[in-house]
N, C-alpha and C positions, 0 to 999 in steps of 0.2 A: 541635491544632486546624487551626489555618491550613493546617499540611503536609496533611493527611487531605482537608479541603476540594480545592483545590489537582491532589491525586494524582484523584481523585473524576472534577474538570473534565476533568482531561489524559485520563485515559481514555474520558471520553465524548465528549467529543474526536475523540480518532483512533478509537473505534466508530464515529460519525459521517460521519468522511469513509469508512470503512471498507465501511460500508454505501453509503455512497452512489457508490464508487467500484463496487461488487458491482452494484448497482441498472444503472449506465452498462456495464456490461460485456455482463450480461443483454441488457441492449436492445440494443446493440450487438449480440452476436453472433445476437440473433434476428431483429434488419434486413439480417445478412447471406448469413441462409441463407434470406428471403425474398426478396431481390435476384432473386436469378438465376432463381427461376421470379413474377417481377414480372407478366409476359404472364397467368398468368390470375387476375390479379385485373384484370382491364382497366377492367369494371364499375365496380367500385370505384375507379381512377384517374378512370375519365371524370368519375364524382359527384363528386373531391373537386378537382378542377382545374377543373371544369364550378362549383363552388361555391367557385372561389378566383377565378376568373372574371368571374364574377357571370350570365356565358351557359351553355346548354348546350353542351357539344362531344363529337363523336363522334369519336376515335381507331383509326387501321386498325392500328397497332400501339407494341409499346412495350418498353423494355431500361431499364434501371439499372445503373450501375457506383457506387464511389466513386472518391474524387477525395481520397487523406488520409483525413478525420474526416467528410470531408462527400458523403452519400451524393446522388446525380443523376439524375432524369429523364429518362430520349430517347425523345420523343416524334415522332412522324412521320405523316404523311398527315395532317393534323389540321383536320377542319370546324367551324368557331363557328357555333352556331346560333342562330335568332330565339328571342326570347325562351320561344314555341309549346312550341319544338323541330320544328319542322315544316319549316325551310331552311336551306339555309347562308348567314348572311350574309359570311365568308371563310372564306380556305384558307391555312394553312401548311405548307411542305413538310417542318418541322421544327419543335421548342422543346423548350428544356433547361431542366429546371428542378432547380434549388441545393436540397434542404434544409438548414434550420437545425436543426442535432442543442440547442443550446442551445436556442435559444426555444422548442423540442419539448419537453422534459422542462420547461422552465415553465409555458409553457401546455398541455399533456398535450395536444396536438393537432397536425397537420404540420402546420409554418410554413414555405414556401418563403423563401429564402434572394435568391434571381433569381430572372424569368423571361426566357426568353432567345427569340424566335420566329425563325425564318427565310424567305424568300421569302413575303413579302407585298407583295401588286401591288393597288395601288389606286388611284383616281380620287381625288382634291380637284377640288372647285370651290369658287370663293369667289364666291357670287351676287350679286345687282345689289345685293343689302341689306348686303353687306358679310359675310353668314350667312356657314357652313360645310359644304361636303354629302359626303362618303363614299362611297362605293359601288363593290365589286369591279372593277378594272378592264380585265374582258372582257364589261364590261356593254354590249348594243350601240344602247343606248339614250342619247338625250340626260342627259348627265350631270345627276342630281339637279332633270328639268324637270318632272316631277309630284309627288314624293313631298316633305311637309309637311318631315321629321326624314327621320332615316338611322341605323340601328336599329345598324350598320356604326358609326358614329362614335359613337350613344349607347357603345355597347361600351367602343369607343378610349379616352372620356375618364372615363371611369369606372376605370380601369383603374391602381390608387393607383402602380405601378408594375414598369416591363414595357420591355424593351430589343428592339430589331427588325433584323435585322440582312440584310444581302442583300436588300433590298429594293425597289421599283421603285414610284414616283410616278409619273401624268400629272395635271400641274398647268394644269387650266381657270380665266382670273381673266372671270370672263362681267361683271362692273361696268366693263373697264374695252378689252372686247373682245380682249385679246389672244388671241394663236394654240396653243395646246397646248403643253405642256412635258415631255418624258420624263424624266423624274429617272432616275438607275441607280447602283448602288451603293451603293443609299439606307442609312445605319445611322440610327437615332433612341431617345433615351434618353425617355419620357414618365413623369413624376413627376402625380398629383392624387391631392386630396385632395376631390373631389365642387364644391369654386366656384375651385378656384384649380390650372390647370396649366401645366405647366412640360415644356419640351422643348427639349432638347439634338439637333443633328443634324449631318449633314456627308450628301455628295451628290456622284458627278459629272455634270456639262452636258450637254447634245448642244455636238456641234464648235460651232455656227453660236453657241451662245452664251458657249464659255468649255471650261475645266478641270474647275476642283473648288468647291467651296464648301461653308463651316459656317455657321449659322444656332443661334440659340436667341429662345428664346419665353414668355415669362412673361403667362400674361393669368387672367385675373377677372371670371367672369359667364360667359354660357353660348354658346359660341362657335357653337351649331347658330341661332342668331341674332344679329342684331345687335346684341345689350344684351354684349357686350364688350367690354374695356377690356383694354389691358397693352404689353408695351415689348418689339418685334421685334428682334433683328440681326445684322448679316448681312456676311462675310467671306469674300472671290472673290478671287481669284487668275488674270490673263492673261483675263479674261473682254473678248468685243467688244460694246463699247459700245451697237449701232448697230443692234443687235436685239435690247436690252432697251425694250421696250414704247414703241415705237413710236407708238403711240396716244393713250399722254399728253402729248407732249410739247408743246407749245408749237408752235402748225401754224407762224410765225417761225424757227425756230431749231433748225437738224439737224444731225448731225453724222457722220463716214464713215471706216471701218477705226480702226487701232490698237488698242491690246490696255491693257488696265487692270487697277491694283487697286487694290482697294476697300473702307472696311467702313464700315457705316452702323450708328446707332443709330435707332428710331424710335420715336415713343409712339402710339399708335393709343385712339380714343374713341368707346365706340358703332360701332365695326367700320370706324371711317372713321379716316384719317393723319391726325394732328395738327400732326407736326412731325417734321422731321429734320434729325442731324446726321451729318459722319463726316467722311471723310481720302478723299486722291485722289489717285492713283501715276496719271497717261495719259501712251500714247507715243504717239507719230507717224499722229497723224490730223487731217481736215481739217473746219473748221467753214464750212460753203456757205450764201450767203446769195443764191436768186435763182442770179445765172448770177456773184455772184462767189465769193471761195472764199481762206480763211486756211488755211494749213500748219503746225499744229503739233509741234511738235520732241516737245519735254515738258512738263506740265504739274502739280505735285505745287504741294499745296494741301490746306484743311478749308473746311469751309463748315456752313454752319446756314440752313434752309430751313423756317421755320414757313410754312402755309396758312392762308389770310384766308377760303377761301370757293372755292366751285368755278370761279371765272371769277376768280380773285387768287391770283396765289403770291408771294413773294417768296423772292429767295435770294445769302447774305449768301457771299461767296467771300475768302478768307485763300488768297491764292497764296507758297507758298513760294520757286519755282525756274516760272518761265515761262521757254520758248524761242521762238521762232518763224524762220518764211525772213527774218524781218527783223530779227532779231538776241533779245538777251532785254532781259524786265522784271526792274529789282527789286526785291522783299518789297514789294510794296502790296498794296490789299485791293480788291475790284470788290461793289457793291450791283446787283443787277435788280432790279425790283418789277413785275409784269407787270399790267393789267389787258385782259377783254375787254366794253365797252358791250354794254349788250341791243341785240343786232340786224347788231351791229358781224359786220365777217367776218376781223376782225384784233385780235390783242392791241396796248395802249398800255403800251408799254414805257416808263420810267426809270430811267436806269445814272446811276451816279456813282461815279467811279473818283479812287481817291486816285497815280494816279501813269497817264497813255495816252500811249502808242502808238501815236500818228495814223497812221504809215504800217500797221499790222497793224487799225485801227479804219476809217478812211475808208472805205476801199469798201463796209464791211457795210455801211456807214448808207445809203453811198448806194444802194445794193439793198436798203434795207427798202421797202415799202408809208408812200407822208409822208401828207397831204390836199395838196388840193388847192391849188394855190398854191405852193407851197413853192422855193424859190431855188436851185435844186441847183445851178447855176454859183455860186454862193458857196461852198456846201459843196464842191466842187468846188479850187475856192483852199484852204480851209484847211491 
């Protein structure tokens, strides 16, 4: 009896597997027959792609091919339209959509395995309240000057998974008055579940700023308002620090020349920087204060900078290696606290050293603004 049941079960399994293989073969054959003539189904493909992206699209041309067992759609000259379908909010030179065959069978509908778009050129603006605004890079008006929200950003941040290649981003920081920076050869991978946005990317920098930069963002909340918080990571090699965010630096502290490798981890709360830490290797730069100037041949270390407010900042620097025109320092720590009193023109600095080379520091201290009545002669004799 048991042998008979076992035989029935084995026959059922064989027939089931055979039927599954037959259905899969029929489906694959049907898809292979349809793919060469995919262009005649452009309206259907536009509707499906628009449904997947969440916004209507207009596709100028499309093609299809196989990569192994995975069918791929190749779209060219794609416009993503506004929610009303009346105006383009962005344009892609091309897009590749890989179809997941297993998920298609299970879900009984077309399921994309991956969406890759190329030729995505946008302007990203950080507004004064920390909110993000995005629009096409070729729009001639002031970025984000009038609109409350960006429909392009709404669309982009709602994509479950999208990869962008050969992109261009014009970055403008209105909060700090930074000159716009044009980022080229941008590669982005975005993932979103509606409340959490994760971005990984890389870009080529303008020559005045450096060479290449990698970055990552993990944020929660609404990026189009100031109600977002998260973590931002940045890594860059051979950058030119003296051109980065000149307006944000303390007025009494400056740097000149040199190149640096840097890694930064930062924490943001309500669209504002709350703290940052990182690692730095900085070569061949100058630190001028008024008429005094210190030449630094090599600085390697790690830093930590919690922010206490708009007029207060702290910086802890652990020096692994420091070599100046006056010689090398041992491994040591420096802590700087700065505060700008209300109505004051200059910040008040408090600096603590675990080691201090007076030959390096004394000329800079003498050049700093000091309270009236300070005995400069005694300082010079130190």
